[in-house]
C-alpha positions in Angstrom: 157.4 79.6 105.3 156.5 80.6 101.7 157.6 79.8 98.3 156.6 78.6 94.7 157.3 75.2 93.1 157.4 74.3 89.5 156.9 77.5 87.3 154.2 79.1 89.4 154.4 82.7 90.3 154.9 83.3 93.9 152.0 84.6 95.8 152.1 88.1 97.3 154.3 88.3 100.3 152.3 88.7 103.5 154.3 91.0 106.0 154.2 90.6 109.6 155.5 93.4 111.9 156.6 92.9 115.6 157.8 95.8 117.8 160.8 94.8 120.1 160.9 97.9 122.2 159.3 101.5 122.7 161.8 104.3 122.7 163.6 104.3 126.2 161.9 107.4 127.4 158.5 105.4 127.2 159.7 102.8 129.4 160.1 102.6 133.3 163.8 101.9 133.1 164.6 104.6 130.5 166.3 101.8 128.4 165.5 99.9 125.2 167.2 96.7 126.5 167.4 94.6 129.6 163.7 94.4 130.3 161.5 97.5 131.4 157.8 98.0 130.9 155.7 100.7 129.0 154.7 103.5 131.2 151.0 103.5 131.5 151.0 107.3 130.6 152.8 106.4 127.2 150.3 103.8 126.2 148.2 105.9 123.9 151.2 107.5 122.1 152.8 104.1 121.8 149.7 102.7 120.1 149.9 105.6 117.6 153.5 104.4 116.6 152.0 101.1 115.2 149.6 103.1 113.2 152.1 105.5 111.9 154.6 102.7 111.1 151.9 100.7 109.3 150.9 103.9 107.2 154.5 104.6 106.3 155.1 101.0 105.2 152.0 101.1 103.0 153.3 104.5 101.5 156.6 102.8 100.6 154.6 99.9 98.8 155.1 97.5 101.5 151.8 97.2 103.2 151.6 95.0 106.4 149.4 92.2 106.6 149.5 91.8 110.5 151.1 93.3 113.6 151.9 91.5 117.0 151.6 93.5 120.2 155.1 92.9 121.4 157.9 90.4 120.6 158.5 87.9 123.5 156.7 90.0 126.3 158.2 87.9 129.0 161.9 88.0 127.8 164.3 90.2 129.6 167.5 90.1 127.3 170.6 92.1 126.4 168.7 93.1 123.1 165.7 95.4 122.7 162.6 94.3 124.6 159.6 95.2 126.7 157.8 93.3 129.3 154.1 92.9 129.5 152.0 90.8 131.9 148.9 89.2 130.6 146.8 91.9 132.4 149.2 94.8 130.7 149.0 93.3 127.3 145.2 92.9 127.6 144.5 96.4 128.8 146.9 97.9 126.1 145.1 96.2 123.4 141.5 96.9 124.8 142.1 100.4 125.7 144.8 101.8 123.1 146.0 99.7 120.5 142.8 98.0 119.3 140.9 101.4 119.1 143.9 103.1 117.4 143.9 100.4 114.7 140.2 100.2 114.3 139.9 103.9 113.5 143.0 104.0 111.3 141.2 102.3 108.4 144.1 100.0 108.1 143.1 96.4 107.4 145.5 94.8 109.7 145.4 91.5 111.7 146.3 91.8 115.3 148.1 89.0 117.1 148.8 88.6 120.9 151.6 86.9 122.7 154.2 86.4 120.2 156.4 84.2 122.6 156.8 80.5 123.3 154.3 77.6 123.4 154.9 77.0 127.2 152.8 80.0 128.3 150.7 80.5 125.3 147.6 79.1 126.7 147.7 80.9 130.1 148.2 84.3 128.1 145.5 83.6 125.5 143.0 82.5 128.5 143.7 85.8 130.2 143.3 88.0 127.1 140.4 86.2 125.5 138.5 86.3 128.7 138.0 90.1 128.2 135.3 90.3 125.4 136.4 93.9 124.5 140.1 93.1 124.2 139.2 89.8 122.3 137.2 91.7 119.8 140.4 93.4 118.2 142.3 90.3 118.2 142.8 88.1 115.1 144.8 85.4 116.7 147.8 84.2 118.9 151.2 84.3 117.7 154.0 82.0 119.1 157.6 80.8 118.9 159.2 77.5 118.8 162.0 78.0 121.8 162.1 75.9 124.7 163.4 72.5 123.6 166.3 71.1 125.8 167.3 68.7 123.0 168.5 71.6 121.0 168.9 74.5 123.6 170.9 74.8 126.8 168.5 77.4 128.8 165.2 75.4 129.0 164.2 73.4 132.0 165.3 69.8 131.4 161.8 68.6 131.8 161.1 70.5 128.4 159.2 73.6 127.5 158.6 73.0 124.0 154.7 72.2 124.9 153.4 71.3 121.4 150.1 70.5 122.7 149.4 73.9 124.1 148.9 75.1 120.4 146.0 72.9 120.1 144.6 74.0 123.6 144.5 77.5 122.5 142.5 76.6 119.4 140.2 74.7 121.6 139.8 77.6 123.8 138.8 79.9 120.9 138.2 78.1 117.8 137.2 81.3 116.0 140.7 82.8 116.5 143.8 82.0 114.5 147.2 80.6 115.3 150.6 81.7 113.6 154.0 80.5 114.5 156.1 83.6 114.0 159.7 83.0 114.9 162.1 80.0 114.7 165.8 79.7 114.5 168.5 77.4 115.9 170.4 79.5 118.4 174.4 79.5 119.4 175.9 79.6 116.0 175.6 78.9 112.3 175.4 75.0 112.7 176.8 74.5 109.2 175.8 71.3 107.6 173.9 69.8 110.7 171.2 67.4 109.5 169.4 67.5 112.7 168.8 71.1 112.1 166.3 70.3 109.2 164.7 67.5 111.3 163.8 69.9 114.1 162.1 72.2 111.6 160.1 69.5 110.1 159.0 68.0 113.5 157.9 71.4 114.5 156.1 72.3 111.3 154.3 69.1 111.2 153.4 69.2 114.8 152.1 72.9 114.6 150.3 72.4 111.4 148.5 69.4 112.7 147.6 71.7 115.8 145.7 74.2 113.8 148.6 76.6 113.0 147.8 78.4 109.8 151.3 79.7 108.9 155.0 79.2 109.9 157.7 81.7 109.7 161.4 81.3 109.9 163.3 84.1 111.7 166.4 84.5 109.5 166.3 83.8 105.8 170.0 84.5 105.3 173.0 85.0 107.6 176.8 84.9 107.2 178.8 81.9 108.0 179.2 82.9 111.5 175.4 83.1 112.0 175.4 87.0 112.1 175.8 89.8 111.9 174.1 90.6 115.3 174.6 93.7 117.4 174.8 91.7 120.7 176.4 88.6 119.5 173.2 86.5 119.4 174.5 84.2 116.7 171.8 81.9 115.1 171.5 79.5 112.1 169.6 80.3 109.0 168.4 78.2 105.9 171.0 80.1 103.7 174.4 81.0 105.0 176.7 83.4 103.0 180.5 83.1 103.1 181.5 86.4 101.3 185.3 85.6 102.0 185.2 82.5 99.9 182.1 83.8 97.6 180.0 80.8 98.8 176.3 80.3 99.4 175.6 77.6 101.6 172.1 75.8 101.7 171.3 74.3 105.1 169.3 71.2 105.8 166.6 73.5 107.2 166.4 75.1 103.6 165.4 71.7 102.0 163.2 70.6 104.8 161.1 73.9 104.8 160.8 73.5 101.1 159.1 70.1 101.5 156.3 72.2 103.0 156.4 75.6 101.2 156.9 74.4 97.7 153.7 72.2 97.6 151.2 73.3 100.4 149.7 76.3 98.6 148.0 79.4 99.9 144.4 78.5 100.7 145.2 74.8 101.5 142.8 72.9 103.8 144.3 70.5 106.3 143.3 67.0 106.0 143.0 64.4 108.8 146.1 62.2 108.5 147.4 59.3 110.5 150.4 56.8 110.4 150.4 53.3 111.7 154.2 53.3 112.7 155.8 55.4 115.6 158.7 56.4 113.6 156.5 58.4 110.8 155.3 61.9 111.4 153.0 63.2 108.9 150.7 66.0 107.9 148.4 66.3 104.8 146.5 69.1 102.9 144.3 69.6 100.0 145.3 72.4 97.7 142.8 74.8 96.1 143.4 73.0 92.7 142.3 69.7 94.4 145.8 68.1 94.5 146.7 66.4 97.8 149.9 66.9 99.6 151.3 64.6 102.3 154.5 65.1 104.1 156.1 62.1 105.8 159.1 62.6 108.2 161.3 59.9 109.6 163.9 60.9 112.2 164.7 57.2 113.1 167.8 55.2 111.8 165.4 52.7 110.3 163.7 52.6 106.9 160.0 51.9 106.8 157.9 50.6 104.0 154.6 52.3 103.6 151.3 52.4 102.0 149.8 55.9 101.1 146.0 55.5 101.2 143.9 58.5 100.1 140.0 58.1 99.3 140.4 54.4 98.3 143.4 54.9 96.2 146.6 53.1 97.6 150.2 53.6 96.4 153.3 51.7 97.9 156.2 53.8 99.0 158.8 54.0 101.7 160.3 56.4 104.2 164.1 56.0 104.2 165.9 56.4 107.5 166.4 59.9 108.5 164.5 61.4 105.8 161.5 63.7 104.7 159.4 62.9 101.8 156.6 64.9 100.3 153.9 63.1 98.2 152.0 65.0 95.6 148.7 63.5 94.4 147.4 65.4 91.3 143.6 65.9 91.0 141.9 63.2 89.0 140.9 64.2 85.4 137.1 64.9 84.7 137.0 61.7 82.5 139.0 59.5 84.9 
């Protein structure tokens, strides 16, 4: 999530590209949809596609910041996809994609996995165990899906697995973590307050587990949650109703803003703890010395609180079903 608060100029946009499928002729099924794997004899050629795409984007004035190896490499879906086992992704990075990017002189970050939290530790462990492959990898990308509170397909035991994010950090503290896709599936969900609460819970827990950036999948969709070429309708922070000339700002738009408008690029996370179970929080120190604390209360009970920072105390409250961002300006030199 990104943005600018007050009158500040927005920082340069960091672009992350993620391939969904090679051309059908490169896959063992001959199709870009419904699964299929990259043919071994096509791996070198497919790696060159990444390089060519990145160079063409740069020539168009849109330089990429990062690439992922494959969007959702374990998802066989009606839309474009390509399946990779951990060993296949490791070998493709080590033998083809990593060397191709290294020799291209492109300053690009390479991220593995780019799928859900449930299997991210197993994938990272398998790939990072290979020193040659790991040398090309900047970090692990992941998605937020798998929560049976909001989705119908996950195991009822839950597959959200927030703690796996921290486990991947513990596995390789020198590598990075980026949440690269989130959206509420099955329609536009117009006006649903719980939508914003899901975003805030996920952002807080992911940031507290060493995640360095958080990306929403769809910025703007129409009032149906589309368009989509296979009917995979989803929600977005902004919905547009062209028939009635309306722009609808969803709860997720405002909840995301509680983070993106105040936590600035280069901010460092601070240890932050709450003394009540209904309060979820994260805190950062910005490069200018200001401190941002975001407090989420998803319960139907308001809670009085004291915000304590370096000996300074301020009385505040977290109303029921609310999110609050506290901004502490840096003290003046003569304070």
